[in-house]
Every structure is written in structure tokens, then in C-alpha cells.
NUPA-62079 format. One line per field, with one value per atom (N, C-alpha, C, O): residue number from 1; residue in one letter; atom name; x, y, z. Coordinates in Angstrom, 1 decimal, decimal comma, always signed. Layout:
BEGIN
k: (NUM | ...)
r: (A | ...)
a: (CA | ...)
px: (X | ...)
py: (Y | ...)
pz: (Z | ...)
end
This chain:
BEGIN
k: (1 | 1 | 1 | 1 | 2 | 2 | 2 | 2 | 3 | 3 | 3 | 3 | 4 | 4 | 4 | 4 | 5 | 5 | 5 | 5 | 6 | 6 | 6 | 6 | 7 | 7 | 7 | 7 | 8 | 8 | 8 | 8 | 9 | 9 | 9 | 9 | 10 | 10 | 10 | 10 | 11 | 11 | 11 | 11 | 12 | 12 | 12 | 12 | 13 | 13 | 13 | 13 | 14 | 14 | 14 | 14 | 15 | 15 | 15 | 15 | 16 | 16 | 16 | 16 | 17 | 17 | 17 | 17 | 18 | 18 | 18 | 18 | 19 | 19 | 19 | 19 | 20 | 20 | 20 | 20 | 21 | 21 | 21 | 21 | 22 | 22 | 22 | 22 | 23 | 23 | 23 | 23 | 24 | 24 | 24 | 24 | 25 | 25 | 25 | 25 | 26 | 26 | 26 | 26 | 27 | 27 | 27 | 27 | 28 | 28 | 28 | 28 | 29 | 29 | 29 | 29 | 30 | 30 | 30 | 30 | 31 | 31 | 31 | 31 | 32 | 32 | 32 | 32 | 33 | 33 | 33 | 33 | 34 | 34 | 34 | 34 | 35 | 35 | 35 | 35 | 36 | 36 | 36 | 36 | 37 | 37 | 37 | 37 | 38 | 38 | 38 | 38 | 39 | 39 | 39 | 39 | 40 | 40 | 40 | 40 | 41 | 41 | 41 | 41 | 42 | 42 | 42 | 42 | 43 | 43 | 43 | 43 | 44 | 44 | 44 | 44 | 45 | 45 | 45 | 45 | 46 | 46 | 46 | 46 | 47 | 47 | 47 | 47 | 48 | 48 | 48 | 48 | 49 | 49 | 49 | 49 | 50 | 50 | 50 | 50 | 51 | 51 | 51 | 51 | 52 | 52 | 52 | 52 | 53 | 53 | 53 | 53 | 54 | 54 | 54 | 54 | 55 | 55 | 55 | 55 | 56 | 56 | 56 | 56 | 57 | 57 | 57 | 57 | 58 | 58 | 58 | 58 | 59 | 59 | 59 | 59 | 60 | 60 | 60 | 60 | 61 | 61 | 61 | 61 | 62 | 62 | 62 | 62 | 63 | 63 | 63 | 63 | 64 | 64 | 64 | 64 | 65 | 65 | 65 | 65 | 66 | 66 | 66 | 66 | 67 | 67 | 67 | 67 | 68 | 68 | 68 | 68 | 69 | 69 | 69 | 69 | 70 | 70 | 70 | 70 | 71 | 71 | 71 | 71 | 72 | 72 | 72 | 72 | 73 | 73 | 73 | 73 | 74 | 74 | 74 | 74 | 75 | 75 | 75 | 75 | 76 | 76 | 76 | 76 | 77 | 77 | 77 | 77 | 78 | 78 | 78 | 78 | 79 | 79 | 79 | 79 | 80 | 80 | 80 | 80 | 81 | 81 | 81 | 81 | 82 | 82 | 82 | 82 | 83 | 83 | 83 | 83 | 84 | 84 | 84 | 84 | 85 | 85 | 85 | 85)
r: (L | L | L | L | Y | Y | Y | Y | T | T | T | T | Q | Q | Q | Q | S | S | S | S | G | G | G | G | N | N | N | N | Q | Q | Q | Q | E | E | E | E | R | R | R | R | A | A | A | A | V | V | V | V | A | A | A | A | T | T | T | T | I | I | I | I | Q | Q | Q | Q | Q | Q | Q | Q | A | A | A | A | V | V | V | V | A | A | A | A | A | A | A | A | H | H | H | H | P | P | P | P | K | K | K | K | D | D | D | D | H | H | H | H | Q | Q | Q | Q | V | V | V | V | A | A | A | A | F | F | F | F | T | T | T | T | K | K | K | K | A | A | A | A | K | K | K | K | I | I | I | I | H | H | H | H | A | A | A | A | R | R | R | R | F | F | F | F | G | G | G | G | D | D | D | D | W | W | W | W | P | P | P | P | A | A | A | A | A | A | A | A | A | A | A | A | E | E | E | E | A | A | A | A | C | C | C | C | Q | Q | Q | Q | L | L | L | L | A | A | A | A | L | L | L | L | S | S | S | S | L | L | L | L | D | D | D | D | P | P | P | P | E | E | E | E | N | N | N | N | R | R | R | R | T | T | T | T | Y | Y | Y | Y | T | T | T | T | K | K | K | K | T | T | T | T | L | L | L | L | G | G | G | G | Y | Y | Y | Y | C | C | C | C | Q | Q | Q | Q | S | S | S | S | Q | Q | Q | Q | L | L | L | L | G | G | G | G | K | K | K | K | W | W | W | W | D | D | D | D | D | D | D | D | A | A | A | A | F | F | F | F | G | G | G | G | T | T | T | T | L | L | L | L | M | M | M | M | K | K | K | K)
a: (N | CA | C | O | N | CA | C | O | N | CA | C | O | N | CA | C | O | N | CA | C | O | N | CA | C | O | N | CA | C | O | N | CA | C | O | N | CA | C | O | N | CA | C | O | N | CA | C | O | N | CA | C | O | N | CA | C | O | N | CA | C | O | N | CA | C | O | N | CA | C | O | N | CA | C | O | N | CA | C | O | N | CA | C | O | N | CA | C | O | N | CA | C | O | N | CA | C | O | N | CA | C | O | N | CA | C | O | N | CA | C | O | N | CA | C | O | N | CA | C | O | N | CA | C | O | N | CA | C | O | N | CA | C | O | N | CA | C | O | N | CA | C | O | N | CA | C | O | N | CA | C | O | N | CA | C | O | N | CA | C | O | N | CA | C | O | N | CA | C | O | N | CA | C | O | N | CA | C | O | N | CA | C | O | N | CA | C | O | N | CA | C | O | N | CA | C | O | N | CA | C | O | N | CA | C | O | N | CA | C | O | N | CA | C | O | N | CA | C | O | N | CA | C | O | N | CA | C | O | N | CA | C | O | N | CA | C | O | N | CA | C | O | N | CA | C | O | N | CA | C | O | N | CA | C | O | N | CA | C | O | N | CA | C | O | N | CA | C | O | N | CA | C | O | N | CA | C | O | N | CA | C | O | N | CA | C | O | N | CA | C | O | N | CA | C | O | N | CA | C | O | N | CA | C | O | N | CA | C | O | N | CA | C | O | N | CA | C | O | N | CA | C | O | N | CA | C | O | N | CA | C | O | N | CA | C | O | N | CA | C | O | N | CA | C | O | N | CA | C | O | N | CA | C | O | N | CA | C | O | N | CA | C | O | N | CA | C | O | N | CA | C | O | N | CA | C | O | N | CA | C | O)
px: (+1,0 | +0,0 | -0,9 | -1,2 | -1,2 | -2,1 | -1,4 | -2,0 | -0,1 | +0,7 | +0,8 | +0,5 | +1,1 | +1,2 | -0,1 | -0,1 | -1,2 | -2,5 | -3,0 | -4,1 | -2,3 | -2,7 | -3,7 | -4,3 | -3,9 | -4,9 | -4,2 | -3,7 | -4,1 | -3,4 | -3,9 | -3,2 | -5,2 | -5,9 | -5,5 | -5,1 | -5,6 | -5,4 | -3,9 | -3,5 | -3,1 | -1,6 | -1,1 | -0,3 | -1,6 | -1,2 | -1,7 | -1,0 | -2,9 | -3,5 | -2,7 | -2,5 | -2,4 | -1,6 | -0,2 | +0,2 | +0,5 | +1,8 | +1,7 | +2,7 | +0,7 | +0,5 | +0,4 | +1,0 | -0,3 | -0,4 | +0,9 | +1,3 | +1,7 | +3,0 | +4,0 | +4,7 | +3,9 | +4,7 | +4,3 | +5,1 | +3,0 | +2,5 | +3,0 | +3,3 | +3,0 | +3,4 | +4,9 | +5,3 | +5,6 | +7,1 | +7,7 | +8,4 | +7,5 | +7,9 | +9,5 | +9,9 | +10,2 | +11,7 | +12,4 | +13,6 | +11,6 | +12,1 | +12,3 | +11,3 | +13,5 | +13,8 | +13,4 | +13,1 | +13,4 | +13,0 | +11,5 | +11,1 | +10,7 | +9,3 | +9,0 | +8,2 | +9,7 | +9,6 | +10,0 | +9,3 | +11,0 | +11,5 | +10,5 | +10,2 | +9,9 | +8,9 | +7,7 | +7,1 | +7,3 | +6,3 | +6,7 | +5,8 | +7,9 | +8,4 | +8,2 | +7,8 | +8,6 | +8,5 | +7,1 | +6,8 | +6,2 | +4,8 | +4,2 | +3,5 | +4,5 | +4,1 | +4,7 | +4,0 | +5,9 | +6,6 | +6,0 | +5,8 | +5,6 | +5,0 | +3,7 | +3,4 | +3,0 | +1,7 | +1,9 | +0,9 | +3,1 | +3,4 | +3,1 | +2,9 | +3,0 | +2,7 | +4,1 | +4,5 | +4,7 | +6,1 | +6,2 | +7,2 | +5,3 | +5,5 | +5,5 | +6,3 | +4,6 | +4,5 | +5,8 | +6,3 | +6,2 | +7,4 | +8,7 | +9,5 | +8,8 | +9,9 | +9,9 | +10,9 | +8,7 | +8,5 | +8,9 | +9,5 | +8,5 | +8,8 | +10,3 | +10,9 | +10,9 | +12,4 | +13,1 | +14,1 | +12,6 | +13,2 | +13,1 | +14,0 | +11,9 | +11,7 | +12,7 | +13,4 | +12,9 | +13,8 | +15,3 | +16,0 | +15,6 | +16,9 | +17,1 | +18,3 | +16,1 | +16,3 | +16,6 | +17,2 | +16,1 | +16,3 | +17,6 | +18,2 | +18,1 | +19,3 | +20,0 | +20,0 | +20,7 | +21,3 | +22,4 | +22,6 | +23,0 | +24,1 | +23,7 | +24,5 | +22,4 | +22,0 | +21,9 | +21,2 | +22,8 | +22,9 | +21,7 | +21,3 | +21,1 | +19,9 | +18,8 | +18,1 | +18,6 | +17,5 | +17,9 | +17,0 | +19,2 | +19,6 | +19,3 | +18,8 | +19,7 | +19,5 | +18,0 | +17,6 | +17,2 | +15,8 | +15,1 | +14,3 | +15,6 | +15,1 | +15,5 | +14,6 | +16,7 | +17,1 | +16,2 | +15,8 | +15,9 | +15,0 | +13,6 | +13,0 | +13,1 | +11,8 | +11,8 | +10,8 | +12,8 | +12,9 | +13,0 | +12,4 | +13,7 | +13,7 | +12,4 | +12,0 | +11,6 | +10,3 | +9,3 | +8,4 | +9,6 | +8,9 | +9,3 | +8,7 | +10,4 | +10,9 | +11,8 | +12,1 | +12,2 | +13,1 | +14,5 | +15,2 | +15,0 | +16,3 | +17,5 | +18,4 | +17,5 | +18,6 | +18,7 | +19,7 | +17,5 | +17,5 | +17,9 | +18,7 | +17,4 | +17,8 | +19,3 | +20,0 | +19,9 | +21,3 | +22,1 | +23,1 | +21,7 | +22,4 | +22,3 | +23,2 | +21,1 | +20,9 | +21,8 | +22,4 | +21,8 | +22,5 | +24,0 | +24,8 | +24,5 | +25,9 | +26,5 | +27,7 | +25,6 | +26,0 | +26,7 | +27,2)
py: (+9,9 | +10,9 | +11,2 | +12,3 | +10,1 | +10,3 | +11,1 | +11,9 | +10,8 | +11,5 | +13,0 | +13,9 | +13,3 | +14,7 | +15,4 | +16,6 | +14,8 | +15,4 | +15,5 | +16,1 | +14,9 | +15,0 | +13,9 | +14,0 | +12,9 | +11,9 | +10,7 | +9,8 | +10,9 | +10,0 | +8,6 | +7,6 | +8,5 | +7,2 | +6,3 | +5,1 | +6,9 | +6,1 | +5,9 | +4,9 | +6,9 | +6,7 | +5,6 | +4,7 | +5,5 | +4,4 | +3,1 | +2,1 | +3,0 | +1,8 | +1,3 | +0,1 | +2,2 | +1,8 | +1,3 | +0,3 | +2,0 | +1,5 | +0,2 | -0,6 | +0,0 | -1,3 | -2,4 | -3,5 | -2,2 | -3,2 | -3,5 | -4,7 | -2,5 | -2,6 | -3,4 | -4,3 | -3,1 | -3,9 | -5,3 | -6,2 | -5,6 | -7,0 | -7,7 | -8,9 | -7,0 | -7,6 | -7,8 | -8,7 | -7,0 | -7,0 | -7,0 | -6,0 | -8,0 | -7,9 | -7,9 | -7,5 | -8,2 | -8,2 | -7,0 | -7,0 | -6,1 | -4,9 | -3,8 | -3,2 | -3,5 | -2,4 | -1,0 | -0,2 | -0,8 | +0,5 | +0,8 | +1,9 | -0,3 | -0,1 | +0,1 | +1,0 | -0,5 | -0,3 | +1,1 | +1,8 | +1,6 | +3,0 | +4,0 | +5,1 | +3,7 | +4,6 | +4,7 | +5,7 | +3,5 | +3,5 | +4,4 | +5,2 | +4,4 | +5,3 | +6,7 | +7,6 | +7,1 | +8,5 | +8,9 | +10,1 | +8,1 | +8,5 | +8,7 | +9,7 | +7,8 | +8,0 | +9,3 | +10,1 | +9,6 | +10,8 | +12,0 | +13,0 | +12,0 | +13,1 | +13,5 | +14,7 | +12,5 | +12,8 | +12,9 | +13,1 | +12,9 | +13,0 | +11,8 | +12,0 | +10,7 | +9,4 | +8,8 | +7,9 | +9,4 | +9,0 | +7,6 | +7,0 | +7,0 | +5,6 | +4,7 | +3,8 | +4,9 | +4,1 | +4,3 | +3,4 | +5,5 | +5,8 | +5,1 | +4,6 | +5,2 | +4,5 | +3,0 | +2,3 | +2,4 | +1,0 | +0,6 | -0,4 | +1,4 | +1,1 | +1,3 | +0,5 | +2,3 | +2,4 | +1,2 | +0,7 | +0,7 | -0,5 | -1,7 | -2,6 | -1,8 | -2,9 | -2,7 | -3,7 | -1,5 | -1,2 | -1,6 | -2,1 | -1,2 | -1,5 | -3,0 | -3,5 | -3,7 | -5,2 | -5,8 | -6,9 | -5,2 | -5,7 | -5,2 | -5,9 | -4,1 | -3,5 | -2,7 | -1,5 | -3,5 | -3,0 | -1,9 | -1,2 | -1,9 | -0,9 | +0,4 | +1,2 | +0,6 | +1,8 | +3,0 | +3,0 | +3,9 | +5,1 | +6,0 | +6,6 | +6,1 | +7,0 | +6,4 | +7,2 | +5,1 | +4,5 | +4,7 | +5,0 | +4,6 | +4,8 | +6,2 | +6,5 | +7,2 | +8,6 | +8,9 | +9,7 | +8,4 | +8,6 | +8,0 | +8,6 | +6,8 | +6,2 | +7,1 | +7,3 | +7,6 | +8,5 | +9,7 | +10,2 | +10,3 | +11,5 | +11,1 | +11,9 | +10,0 | +9,6 | +9,4 | +9,8 | +8,8 | +8,6 | +9,9 | +10,0 | +10,9 | +12,2 | +12,8 | +13,5 | +12,7 | +13,2 | +12,6 | +13,2 | +11,4 | +10,7 | +11,0 | +10,6 | +11,8 | +12,1 | +11,1 | +11,1 | +10,1 | +9,0 | +9,5 | +9,0 | +10,4 | +11,1 | +10,1 | +10,2 | +9,2 | +8,3 | +7,3 | +7,0 | +6,8 | +5,9 | +6,6 | +6,1 | +7,9 | +8,6 | +8,9 | +8,8 | +9,3 | +9,5 | +8,3 | +8,3 | +7,1 | +5,9 | +5,5 | +5,0 | +5,7 | +5,4 | +6,3 | +5,8 | +7,6 | +8,5 | +8,4 | +8,8 | +7,8 | +7,6 | +6,4 | +6,2 | +5,6 | +4,4 | +4,8 | +3,9)
pz: (-12,7 | -12,9 | -11,7 | -11,4 | -11,1 | -9,9 | -8,8 | -8,1 | -8,6 | -7,6 | -8,0 | -7,1 | -9,2 | -9,7 | -9,6 | -9,3 | -9,8 | -9,7 | -8,3 | -8,0 | -7,3 | -5,9 | -5,5 | -4,4 | -6,3 | -6,0 | -5,2 | -5,8 | -3,9 | -3,1 | -3,1 | -3,2 | -3,0 | -3,0 | -4,2 | -4,1 | -5,4 | -6,6 | -6,8 | -7,3 | -6,4 | -6,5 | -5,7 | -6,1 | -4,5 | -3,6 | -4,1 | -4,0 | -4,5 | -5,0 | -6,2 | -6,4 | -7,1 | -8,3 | -8,0 | -8,5 | -7,0 | -6,7 | -5,9 | -6,0 | -5,1 | -4,4 | -5,4 | -5,2 | -6,5 | -7,6 | -8,2 | -8,5 | -8,4 | -9,0 | -8,1 | -8,6 | -6,8 | -5,9 | -5,8 | -5,7 | -5,8 | -5,8 | -7,1 | -7,0 | -8,2 | -9,5 | -9,6 | -10,3 | -8,9 | -9,0 | -7,6 | -7,2 | -6,8 | -5,4 | -5,2 | -4,1 | -6,2 | -6,0 | -6,7 | -6,7 | -7,1 | -7,8 | -6,8 | -6,4 | -6,5 | -5,5 | -6,0 | -5,2 | -7,3 | -7,8 | -7,6 | -7,3 | -7,8 | -7,5 | -6,1 | -5,7 | -5,2 | -3,7 | -3,4 | -2,6 | -4,0 | -3,7 | -4,3 | -3,7 | -5,4 | -6,0 | -5,0 | -4,8 | -4,4 | -3,4 | -2,2 | -1,7 | -1,8 | -0,7 | -1,1 | -0,3 | -2,3 | -2,8 | -2,8 | -2,5 | -3,2 | -3,3 | -1,9 | -1,7 | -1,0 | +0,4 | +1,0 | +1,7 | +0,7 | +1,2 | +0,6 | +1,3 | -0,6 | -1,3 | -0,6 | -0,5 | -0,1 | +0,6 | +2,1 | +2,8 | +2,6 | +4,0 | +4,9 | +6,1 | +4,3 | +5,0 | +5,4 | +4,7 | +6,4 | +6,7 | +7,2 | +6,9 | +8,0 | +8,4 | +7,2 | +7,1 | +6,3 | +5,1 | +4,2 | +3,6 | +4,1 | +3,3 | +3,9 | +3,2 | +5,2 | +5,9 | +5,7 | +5,4 | +5,7 | +5,5 | +4,1 | +3,9 | +3,1 | +1,7 | +1,5 | +0,7 | +2,2 | +2,0 | +2,6 | +2,0 | +3,7 | +4,3 | +3,3 | +3,2 | +2,6 | +1,7 | +0,5 | +0,1 | +0,0 | -1,1 | -0,6 | -1,4 | +0,6 | +1,1 | +1,3 | +1,2 | +1,7 | +1,8 | +0,5 | +0,4 | -0,6 | -1,9 | -2,6 | -3,4 | -2,1 | -2,6 | -1,4 | -1,3 | -0,6 | +0,7 | +0,5 | +1,4 | -0,6 | -0,8 | -1,5 | -1,7 | -1,7 | -2,4 | -1,4 | -0,4 | -1,7 | -0,8 | -0,8 | +0,2 | -2,0 | -2,1 | -1,2 | -0,5 | -1,2 | -0,3 | +1,2 | +2,0 | +1,5 | +2,9 | +3,3 | +4,4 | +2,5 | +2,9 | +3,0 | +3,9 | +2,1 | +2,1 | +3,4 | +4,0 | +3,8 | +5,0 | +6,2 | +7,1 | +6,2 | +7,3 | +7,4 | +8,5 | +6,2 | +6,2 | +6,7 | +7,5 | +6,3 | +6,7 | +8,3 | +8,9 | +8,8 | +10,2 | +10,9 | +12,0 | +10,4 | +11,0 | +11,0 | +12,0 | +10,0 | +9,9 | +10,9 | +11,4 | +11,3 | +12,3 | +13,7 | +14,7 | +13,8 | +15,1 | +15,7 | +16,9 | +15,0 | +15,4 | +15,2 | +14,3 | +16,0 | +15,7 | +15,8 | +15,0 | +16,8 | +17,0 | +15,8 | +15,3 | +15,4 | +14,2 | +13,0 | +12,2 | +12,8 | +11,6 | +11,6 | +10,6 | +12,7 | +12,8 | +12,5 | +11,7 | +13,0 | +12,7 | +11,3 | +10,7 | +10,7 | +9,3 | +8,4 | +7,5 | +8,7 | +7,9 | +8,0 | +7,1 | +9,1 | +9,3 | +8,6 | +8,5 | +8,0 | +7,3 | +6,1 | +5,3)
end
């Protein structure tokens, strides 16, 4: 709800608590990535995608999202390599 209402501060604080409570849950880590991406915080989104991928390395959605985040950061070579996996 915080994300939908545009309250970045509370959305990020809430998802941080969820990640702390469930550090091995790849879906929570990916939700964190989506929240950061929604607000245009690409470095944090890429970091959260990497966390999700470390927990579920075969997930193609996480890989594609990481590649997109890398492209938004201007890391073209990294994005290309990620998206080619």
C-alpha cells in the first residue's frame, strides 16, 4: 500500500523489515527490488535482485530484472551479459 500511494520512505522501511524477518526468502528480496525500481532507485534495485538471485539462481525473472536494472544504471556490458544468461 505504501508503494502504491507513493510513500517511498515507509515502503522501503516496511520491506527492509520483511527482508530482516525472512532473509532466506527470495520472493521477499525480489519484492524489495521491485519497490526500489518503482521509485527509480536503480542501485538498490540491482542489489536486491542480486540477493534474490543468490537465493534462487535459476529464476529467469530475477535475471531479466537485474539486467534491466543494470541497463538503467548505464552498465551496458553487465546488462548484456546478464540478459544473455
